[in-house]
Backbone bond lengths (Angstrom), bond angles and torsions (degrees), N, CA, C in turn:
res aa  C-N    CA-C-N  psi(-1)  N-CA   C-N-CA  omega(-1)  CA-C   N-CA-C  phi
1 M - - - 1.459 - - 1.515 109.12 -
2 C 1.314 116.54 138.58 1.450 120.57 -179.93 1.516 109.89 -69.57
3 P 1.341 119.12 134.02 1.454 120.61 179.24 1.508 110.90 -63.41
4 S 1.317 116.27 146.12 1.458 121.23 -179.94 1.511 109.96 -95.88
5 A 1.301 115.96 134.80 1.458 119.77 177.95 1.516 111.21 -68.93
6 A 1.351 116.55 -19.85 1.454 120.42 -178.09 1.517 112.16 -72.77
7 S 1.317 118.34 -14.84 1.451 121.61 -177.03 1.520 112.62 -81.85
8 T 1.343 117.73 -1.15 1.455 121.96 -177.68 1.517 109.81 -104.04
9 P 1.336 118.25 160.64 1.465 120.51 177.25 1.518 110.92 -56.35
10 R 1.320 115.24 153.13 1.457 120.60 -176.08 1.524 112.38 -56.94
11 T 1.336 115.59 -38.81 1.465 119.07 -176.44 1.518 112.81 -66.15
12 S 1.336 117.52 -18.95 1.463 119.13 -177.95 1.525 112.62 -113.21
13 K 1.325 116.66 12.16 1.470 119.12 -178.71 1.524 112.41 -61.03
14 S 1.320 116.65 -41.49 1.466 119.40 -178.39 1.519 110.70 -62.57
15 A 1.351 115.86 -45.40 1.460 119.79 -179.96 1.521 110.84 -65.50
16 A 1.330 116.78 -39.96 1.462 120.46 -179.98 1.527 110.95 -65.89
17 T 1.321 116.01 -41.10 1.472 120.22 178.03 1.521 110.45 -62.20
18 L 1.334 115.72 -43.53 1.460 120.00 178.02 1.519 110.81 -61.00
19 D 1.331 117.47 -41.40 1.464 121.07 179.34 1.528 111.62 -62.87
20 V 1.331 116.34 -41.27 1.468 120.14 -179.99 1.524 110.64 -64.12
21 L 1.329 116.20 -46.09 1.465 119.55 -179.57 1.528 111.16 -65.39
22 R 1.337 116.18 -41.17 1.460 119.29 179.88 1.532 110.48 -63.50
23 S 1.332 117.54 -37.23 1.465 120.12 -179.27 1.515 111.41 -63.62
24 R 1.324 117.28 -30.58 1.459 120.02 179.43 1.533 111.43 -72.07
25 L 1.324 115.52 -23.74 1.462 119.72 174.85 1.525 110.75 -78.12
26 T 1.321 116.22 -44.13 1.466 119.75 -173.79 1.515 113.51 -79.05
27 D 1.347 117.79 -25.99 1.475 118.45 -177.36 1.522 113.28 -93.13
28 G 1.338 116.94 4.18 1.461 120.20 176.54 1.507 114.90 90.17
29 T 1.331 118.38 -0.88 1.467 120.30 178.45 1.523 110.53 -61.79
30 W 1.323 115.17 -40.48 1.465 121.37 177.89 1.526 109.03 -119.80
31 P 1.307 119.35 87.27 1.478 120.59 178.31 1.518 111.35 -72.26
32 V 1.318 115.45 169.22 1.469 120.86 178.37 1.526 109.43 -57.09
33 G 1.320 115.98 134.98 1.459 121.97 -179.28 1.511 113.83 97.25
34 T 1.327 117.37 -10.42 1.458 121.57 -178.87 1.523 111.38 -73.91
35 R 1.312 116.50 137.42 1.465 120.49 168.75 1.521 106.81 -90.34
36 I 1.317 116.80 117.74 1.454 119.92 -175.28 1.524 109.78 -76.31
37 P 1.339 118.19 161.90 1.470 120.39 178.92 1.521 111.80 -58.43
38 G 1.315 115.82 156.94 1.454 120.96 -179.75 1.519 112.21 -67.92
39 E 1.322 115.43 164.80 1.459 120.49 -176.25 1.526 112.25 -58.75
40 H 1.322 117.19 -43.04 1.468 120.16 -177.89 1.521 110.84 -60.54
41 D 1.337 116.47 -46.99 1.463 120.33 -178.43 1.526 111.56 -65.91
42 L 1.336 116.73 -42.63 1.459 119.86 -179.47 1.522 111.68 -66.33
43 A 1.332 116.52 -43.67 1.461 119.79 -179.97 1.520 110.87 -62.25
44 T 1.326 116.02 -39.91 1.468 119.77 178.87 1.522 110.84 -66.35
45 E 1.308 116.42 -45.13 1.463 120.95 -179.10 1.526 111.87 -61.52
46 L 1.330 116.41 -42.81 1.461 120.59 -176.29 1.520 112.97 -85.63
47 G 1.321 116.22 -12.70 1.455 119.39 179.02 1.511 113.13 71.89
48 V 1.324 116.59 36.61 1.466 120.87 179.54 1.525 109.13 -126.19
49 G 1.326 115.01 165.10 1.451 120.10 177.47 1.513 111.83 -75.58
50 R 1.335 115.56 160.97 1.459 120.11 -178.95 1.530 111.00 -62.40
51 N 1.340 117.47 -36.58 1.457 119.54 -179.19 1.523 111.72 -65.41
52 T 1.344 115.85 -39.53 1.464 120.25 177.92 1.521 110.50 -63.53
53 L 1.330 115.80 -43.81 1.457 120.22 179.52 1.522 110.76 -64.51
54 R 1.311 116.69 -43.41 1.462 119.95 -178.46 1.524 111.36 -63.11
55 E 1.312 116.57 -35.98 1.461 120.13 177.92 1.523 110.66 -62.64
56 A 1.341 116.16 -42.42 1.468 120.17 178.83 1.526 110.80 -67.02
57 L 1.318 116.94 -42.88 1.469 120.36 178.96 1.528 111.07 -64.29
58 R 1.330 116.15 -38.33 1.457 120.05 178.69 1.523 110.90 -63.71
59 S 1.343 115.85 -39.08 1.459 119.81 178.93 1.522 111.16 -63.02
60 L 1.332 117.48 -44.64 1.459 121.22 179.93 1.530 111.27 -67.92
61 T 1.317 116.34 -32.83 1.464 120.22 176.94 1.522 110.39 -68.01
62 N 1.331 116.57 -43.64 1.469 120.91 179.08 1.524 111.59 -63.66
63 Q 1.338 116.54 -28.41 1.464 120.79 178.90 1.522 112.05 -81.71
64 G 1.331 116.98 -5.13 1.462 120.61 177.59 1.512 113.93 85.93
65 L 1.343 117.63 16.93 1.461 120.49 -179.21 1.528 112.15 -93.69
66 L 1.322 116.53 -30.16 1.457 122.05 -179.99 1.522 109.78 -124.12
67 T 1.322 115.74 157.75 1.458 120.92 172.73 1.519 108.76 -140.99
68 A 1.319 115.94 137.16 1.462 121.43 179.48 1.520 109.25 -96.14
69 R 1.325 116.04 128.80 1.458 121.00 178.22 1.518 107.91 -110.15
70 A 1.308 116.19 119.01 1.460 121.50 -175.55 1.527 111.19 -53.94
71 G 1.321 115.39 126.28 1.454 121.03 177.68 1.508 115.14 75.15
72 D 1.336 117.71 3.11 1.462 120.31 -176.11 1.519 112.94 -125.28
73 G 1.316 118.23 -32.06 1.453 120.69 -179.68 1.521 112.24 126.67
74 T 1.326 114.96 -169.54 1.459 121.72 -179.27 1.516 109.80 -110.93
75 Y 1.340 116.26 131.60 1.463 121.65 -174.76 1.524 111.35 -119.66
76 V 1.331 114.82 152.34 1.456 121.76 176.35 1.528 108.53 -83.89
77 I 1.336 116.88 126.23 1.461 120.15 177.37 1.527 111.74 -116.02
78 A 1.329 117.70 -11.30 1.459 122.67 174.98 1.522 107.39 -160.95
79 T 1.316 116.51 152.66 1.462 119.61 -177.82 1.522 113.18 -106.33
80 D 1.313 117.38 -4.76 1.458 120.26 174.14 1.521 108.99 -155.25
81 E 1.330 116.29 166.86 1.454 120.79 -175.55 1.524 112.47 -65.41
82 L 1.331 116.87 -32.65 1.460 119.38 179.10 1.524 110.85 -63.20
83 A 1.330 116.27 -47.22 1.461 120.30 178.64 1.526 110.62 -61.42
84 A 1.335 115.82 -39.58 1.461 119.41 179.67 1.524 110.98 -64.87
85 A 1.328 116.47 -42.21 1.467 120.63 -179.99 1.521 110.96 -64.25
86 L 1.330 116.77 -42.17 1.458 119.85 179.10 1.521 111.38 -66.26
87 A 1.336 115.67 -38.14 1.463 119.24 178.78 1.524 111.09 -63.40
88 R 1.351 116.61 -37.29 1.462 119.71 177.34 1.523 111.06 -70.17
89 R 1.326 115.72 -32.82 1.470 120.09 -176.41 1.522 112.07 -73.80
90 V 1.325 117.25 -35.10 1.466 121.22 -174.13 1.524 109.45 -103.28
91 S 1.309 116.76 110.34 1.460 121.91 178.62 1.521 109.56 -87.49
92 P 1.343 117.39 164.12 1.471 119.86 177.39 1.520 112.87 -56.21
93 E 1.347 116.71 -28.59 1.462 120.13 -179.48 1.527 111.54 -73.93
94 E 1.326 116.75 -12.30 1.456 120.62 -177.99 1.528 112.23 -105.70
95 S 1.322 116.20 29.19 1.464 120.05 -176.62 1.528 111.70 -62.17
96 R 1.344 116.51 -32.76 1.462 118.64 179.64 1.524 110.44 -65.07
97 Q 1.350 116.69 -45.02 1.455 119.71 179.16 1.531 111.43 -62.58
98 A 1.333 115.67 -41.19 1.464 119.42 179.02 1.522 110.53 -63.54
99 L 1.333 116.38 -39.49 1.459 120.23 179.43 1.524 110.61 -64.40
100 E 1.330 116.71 -38.73 1.463 119.68 179.45 1.536 110.90 -64.16
101 V 1.325 116.87 -42.54 1.466 120.22 179.09 1.520 110.54 -67.17
102 R 1.334 116.05 -42.98 1.470 119.17 177.98 1.521 110.18 -61.74
103 G 1.327 116.30 -39.28 1.459 119.77 179.05 1.518 111.46 -60.50
104 A 1.340 116.29 -42.68 1.463 120.00 178.35 1.527 110.87 -62.31
105 L 1.335 115.77 -41.74 1.466 119.75 178.90 1.533 110.93 -66.62
106 E 1.335 116.55 -38.64 1.463 119.81 -179.34 1.525 111.42 -68.20
107 M 1.316 116.69 -35.96 1.466 119.35 176.60 1.526 110.74 -62.39
108 Q 1.313 115.73 -47.15 1.464 119.71 179.25 1.520 110.99 -66.38
109 A 1.334 116.20 -38.61 1.463 120.07 179.37 1.527 110.86 -62.52
110 A 1.335 116.91 -42.02 1.466 120.02 179.45 1.524 110.58 -62.98
111 R 1.335 116.52 -40.07 1.461 120.25 179.41 1.535 110.86 -64.20
112 I 1.326 116.25 -46.01 1.466 120.03 -179.30 1.527 110.69 -67.32
113 A 1.335 115.53 -43.46 1.467 119.56 -178.43 1.521 111.75 -60.42
114 A 1.323 117.35 -33.20 1.470 119.75 179.18 1.528 111.28 -61.08
115 H 1.321 116.77 -27.74 1.457 121.16 176.89 1.524 112.39 -80.33
116 R 1.345 116.85 -33.86 1.458 120.80 -165.43 1.525 115.20 -111.73
117 I 1.321 117.56 -13.84 1.463 119.44 -174.79 1.524 110.49 -65.16
118 S 1.330 116.43 138.68 1.464 122.02 -179.11 1.524 110.40 -95.88
119 D 1.321 116.14 169.32 1.467 119.87 177.17 1.526 110.64 -62.62
120 T 1.318 116.11 -38.72 1.468 119.58 177.78 1.514 111.02 -64.33
121 D 1.341 116.25 -41.20 1.464 120.35 176.97 1.527 110.97 -60.71
122 L 1.326 116.26 -40.78 1.461 119.72 -179.84 1.524 111.20 -63.86
123 D 1.326 117.23 -38.49 1.465 119.83 176.50 1.524 110.38 -61.45
124 T 1.330 115.95 -42.27 1.466 120.09 178.28 1.517 110.70 -63.18
125 L 1.326 116.46 -43.38 1.460 120.61 -178.65 1.522 111.18 -66.16
126 R 1.333 117.51 -36.10 1.474 119.91 175.11 1.525 109.98 -60.17
127 G 1.333 116.50 -42.74 1.463 120.38 179.03 1.518 112.16 -64.26
128 L 1.330 116.86 -41.24 1.462 120.94 177.79 1.528 111.13 -65.51
129 T 1.333 116.36 -35.59 1.458 120.40 178.25 1.527 110.43 -65.69
130 R 1.332 116.39 -42.38 1.467 119.92 177.83 1.525 110.77 -62.97
131 A 1.327 115.83 -44.52 1.471 120.02 -178.31 1.524 110.38 -61.59
132 R 1.314 116.08 -39.75 1.457 120.62 179.08 1.527 111.02 -64.89
133 S 1.329 116.85 -46.31 1.463 121.12 -179.21 1.525 111.77 -64.06
134 E 1.332 116.05 -40.45 1.471 120.16 179.70 1.523 111.23 -64.46
135 A 1.347 116.86 -42.42 1.463 119.78 179.21 1.522 110.71 -66.01
136 S 1.326 116.57 -37.18 1.462 120.56 178.17 1.526 110.60 -64.78
137 A 1.325 116.02 -43.84 1.466 120.08 -179.06 1.523 111.65 -63.57
138 K 1.332 116.63 -32.51 1.465 121.31 -179.54 1.527 112.17 -85.88
139 A 1.331 116.91 -4.13 1.473 122.18 -176.63 1.521 111.09 56.56
140 D 1.341 115.58 34.85 1.462 121.89 177.28 1.530 107.43 -90.90
141 D 1.338 116.07 93.58 1.457 119.93 -172.79 1.523 113.33 -60.33
142 A 1.332 117.39 -43.22 1.460 120.16 -178.07 1.522 111.04 -63.29
143 A 1.335 116.52 -45.65 1.462 120.54 179.72 1.523 110.60 -67.16
144 F 1.327 116.14 -36.29 1.456 119.95 179.79 1.523 111.71 -64.05
145 V 1.326 116.39 -46.20 1.465 120.38 179.93 1.522 110.41 -59.81
146 R 1.344 116.66 -45.26 1.470 119.78 179.38 1.523 110.68 -60.15
147 A 1.332 116.22 -45.35 1.464 120.44 -177.20 1.521 111.43 -68.48
148 D 1.325 116.52 -40.01 1.462 120.36 -178.71 1.527 110.70 -67.50
149 L 1.330 116.91 -44.50 1.463 120.08 177.05 1.520 110.67 -60.18
150 A 1.329 116.12 -45.03 1.468 120.25 -178.92 1.528 111.10 -62.28
151 W 1.320 116.97 -38.44 1.470 122.01 -179.52 1.521 110.98 -61.05
152 H 1.326 116.11 -51.42 1.462 120.60 -178.42 1.530 111.54 -67.24
153 E 1.325 116.35 -42.69 1.463 120.12 -178.74 1.524 111.12 -64.46
154 F 1.328 117.26 -33.58 1.458 120.14 -178.77 1.532 110.76 -67.72
155 I 1.322 116.74 -40.99 1.468 119.28 178.41 1.525 110.03 -61.91
156 V 1.319 117.03 -42.43 1.462 120.30 177.46 1.531 109.99 -61.64
157 A 1.324 116.78 -42.46 1.468 120.51 -179.76 1.520 111.42 -62.85
158 C 1.331 117.03 -31.94 1.469 120.91 -179.57 1.528 112.23 -67.08
159 C 1.337 117.06 -14.46 1.467 120.24 178.45 1.527 111.20 -73.54
160 E 1.334 116.47 -18.36 1.464 121.82 -179.78 1.527 111.00 55.77
161 N 1.325 115.43 41.79 1.455 122.46 179.74 1.528 107.91 -126.47
162 P 1.337 117.85 99.46 1.468 120.67 -175.38 1.526 113.67 -57.58
163 L 1.337 117.84 -36.78 1.461 119.89 -179.46 1.523 110.62 -66.28
164 L 1.325 117.19 -42.94 1.461 120.75 176.96 1.524 110.24 -62.06
165 T 1.327 116.60 -42.22 1.463 120.93 179.05 1.520 111.03 -61.32
166 D 1.335 116.78 -43.12 1.463 120.06 -179.68 1.520 111.50 -66.78
167 L 1.322 116.73 -43.18 1.461 119.91 178.98 1.525 110.70 -61.60
168 Y 1.315 115.99 -45.66 1.461 120.38 -178.92 1.528 110.98 -65.42
169 G 1.328 115.63 -44.19 1.458 119.46 -179.63 1.515 112.98 -64.13
170 G 1.341 116.52 -27.26 1.452 119.90 -179.53 1.509 114.18 -76.15
171 L 1.320 117.14 -14.88 1.466 120.79 177.23 1.521 108.20 -100.23
172 D 1.312 116.06 101.30 1.460 123.04 -172.71 1.526 111.58 -57.39
173 R 1.334 116.46 104.82 1.464 119.74 -179.35 1.522 111.49 -67.87
174 A 1.337 117.54 -23.81 1.460 119.15 -178.67 1.522 111.22 -61.53
175 A 1.334 116.79 -22.36 1.467 119.61 178.12 1.524 111.65 -68.43
176 S 1.333 117.26 -12.27 1.454 120.69 178.31 1.520 111.67 -71.86
177 Y 1.327 116.61 -19.61 1.452 120.64 -179.09 1.518 108.85 -94.10
178 T 1.319 116.84 139.38 1.454 120.13 -177.68 1.518 110.60 -84.43
179 R 1.337 114.77 153.41 1.457 121.41 178.05 1.525 108.31 -124.75
180 E 1.300 115.68 151.02 1.457 119.56 177.77 1.517 108.59 -113.57
181 S 1.322 116.54 137.26 1.457 120.01 -178.92 1.514 109.89 -59.28
182 G 1.341 115.29 141.46 1.450 119.80 -179.56 1.507 113.26 88.87
183 E 1.324 116.97 -8.66 1.458 119.84 179.74 1.522 109.73 -89.15
184 S 1.309 117.06 174.83 1.451 122.00 176.55 1.518 108.82 -75.25
185 D 1.343 115.69 -175.00 1.457 120.13 179.45 1.518 112.61 -74.37
186 V 1.323 117.93 -6.43 1.461 120.25 177.91 1.518 109.17 -76.43
187 P 1.325 118.84 124.17 1.462 119.99 -179.29 1.518 111.38 -60.36
188 R 1.317 115.31 142.79 1.463 120.11 172.38 1.518 106.70 -93.84
189 L 1.301 116.49 123.43 1.452 120.82 -171.93 1.520 111.71 -93.41
190 H 1.317 114.45 132.43 1.457 121.36 173.25 1.519 105.41 -116.81
191 R 1.307 117.62 97.05 1.456 119.75 -172.37 1.531 110.46 -143.20
192 P 1.303 117.74 147.80 1.459 121.31 171.09 1.523 106.98 -82.32
193 A 1.314 117.84 91.92 1.456 122.02 -169.23 1.524 112.87 -51.24
194 Q 1.327 116.85 -47.94 1.460 119.53 -176.15 1.528 111.44 -65.52
195 A 1.328 116.85 -45.74 1.462 120.39 -178.69 1.523 111.31 -63.57
196 M 1.324 116.30 -41.05 1.458 120.02 179.83 1.519 111.02 -67.28
197 D 1.332 116.31 -41.97 1.468 119.68 178.63 1.519 110.63 -62.01
198 L 1.322 116.91 -44.40 1.466 120.45 179.41 1.527 111.20 -61.82
199 A 1.336 116.43 -40.58 1.461 120.23 -179.66 1.524 111.21 -65.46
200 H 1.330 117.33 -39.16 1.463 120.16 177.21 1.538 110.46 -64.82
201 H 1.337 116.30 -39.48 1.463 119.64 178.42 1.533 111.39 -68.16
202 E 1.329 116.81 -29.91 1.462 119.42 176.06 1.533 110.31 -64.11
203 V 1.319 116.11 -43.68 1.468 119.99 177.98 1.527 109.76 -62.92
204 L 1.323 116.24 -46.01 1.460 120.32 179.20 1.526 110.93 -58.65
205 G 1.319 116.70 -45.17 1.459 120.00 -179.31 1.517 112.35 -61.47
206 A 1.337 116.75 -40.04 1.465 119.95 178.98 1.518 111.35 -67.23
207 L 1.320 116.52 -35.16 1.460 119.65 178.18 1.527 110.66 -70.71
208 I 1.324 116.88 -39.40 1.468 120.20 177.34 1.527 109.87 -61.27
209 A 1.327 116.20 -39.73 1.465 120.79 178.84 1.529 111.91 -77.62
210 R 1.332 115.36 -10.09 1.469 121.78 -177.45 1.535 111.23 54.68
211 E 1.339 113.69 51.44 1.457 121.52 178.63 1.536 108.40 -112.84
212 P 1.326 118.06 98.37 1.464 121.70 -174.42 1.524 114.59 -56.91
213 D 1.337 117.52 -45.76 1.466 120.02 -178.41 1.521 111.61 -65.59
214 A 1.318 116.11 -40.86 1.462 119.56 178.60 1.525 110.70 -66.43
215 A 1.324 116.84 -37.54 1.467 120.82 178.67 1.519 110.43 -64.11
216 M 1.326 116.74 -41.80 1.459 120.47 179.71 1.525 110.49 -66.02
217 R 1.327 117.95 -41.61 1.471 120.61 178.63 1.523 111.01 -64.26
218 A 1.327 116.32 -41.41 1.461 119.74 179.76 1.526 110.65 -65.07
219 A 1.327 117.03 -39.95 1.460 120.56 178.28 1.526 110.48 -65.40
220 A 1.340 117.00 -37.22 1.463 120.62 177.68 1.530 110.49 -64.95
221 H 1.325 117.07 -41.00 1.459 121.53 177.71 1.527 110.41 -62.05
222 L 1.314 115.79 -43.58 1.460 120.48 179.58 1.521 110.72 -62.61
223 T 1.322 116.81 -42.32 1.465 121.03 179.16 1.524 111.03 -63.55
224 D 1.329 117.32 -40.18 1.468 121.44 179.26 1.527 110.89 -61.11
225 I 1.325 116.10 -43.25 1.465 119.85 179.26 1.523 110.59 -63.20
226 A 1.325 116.02 -46.69 1.462 120.17 -179.06 1.528 111.31 -62.37
227 A 1.329 116.75 -42.73 1.470 120.25 -178.88 1.509 111.63 -64.83
228 T 1.324 116.78 -42.14 1.456 121.26 -179.17 1.516 111.44 -61.02
229 H 1.311 116.05 -44.68 1.466 118.99 -175.39 1.521 112.08 -80.48
230 L 1.321 117.99 -24.15 1.456 119.78 172.76 1.527 109.92 -66.23
231 L 1.336 115.22 -43.99 1.468 119.66 179.27 1.532 110.92 -64.60
232 E 1.322 116.90 -41.43 1.469 120.04 179.68 1.525 111.20 -64.95
233 A 1.330 116.26 -40.31 1.464 119.99 -177.66 1.518 111.60 -69.60
234 N 1.342 116.68 -31.21 1.465 119.82 -177.61 1.517 114.10 -94.85
235 S 1.348 115.57 0.29 1.469 118.60 -178.49 1.516 111.44 -83.16
């Protein structure tokens, strides 16, 4: 059961409310993109006044974790201060730089994961690889983006390094996909499907073999392909 902010002394209600809301960001209850419950519902649930709740929400907004959209509600844009700081640092115009940093992290992640990935993890990664390939073959951009993000994030998670996970999560990988004006929020993908699929399978194969150097080389190859086509699509 979620702790109630009302169970704390009055003088610490604001801090307790902030702690409860922050925990929902860090424990995955409210992932990035989530519209959080309205003020009335949250205040009732936590047993605090609207002013106390608003103070906590304002603090998280000022830290870059939440954003209020007029007439729509409050949304999660980052789950920790590091991710928020990186998001402020990297503008849409700097997608190439972000891709280069992500590529470096992915290379290191592949090398570490080759040491630490379990048989169960490999089964999961095989499933994610299939899902990614199937979405690519169907030209289902929304499904492809979800599968591709999940694939890369899972390899990073297999490193069992929270700092690496936070750094990687703070660099929005969705910016790697190009968008066309007038389109929906779903990225329009400009990718060499076969080459990208083969590169992902190369990384998977190196991880299955548990060969760190081969995994790092395969991840570098994959990053090179992605960078080349991102630049071509945005030129």
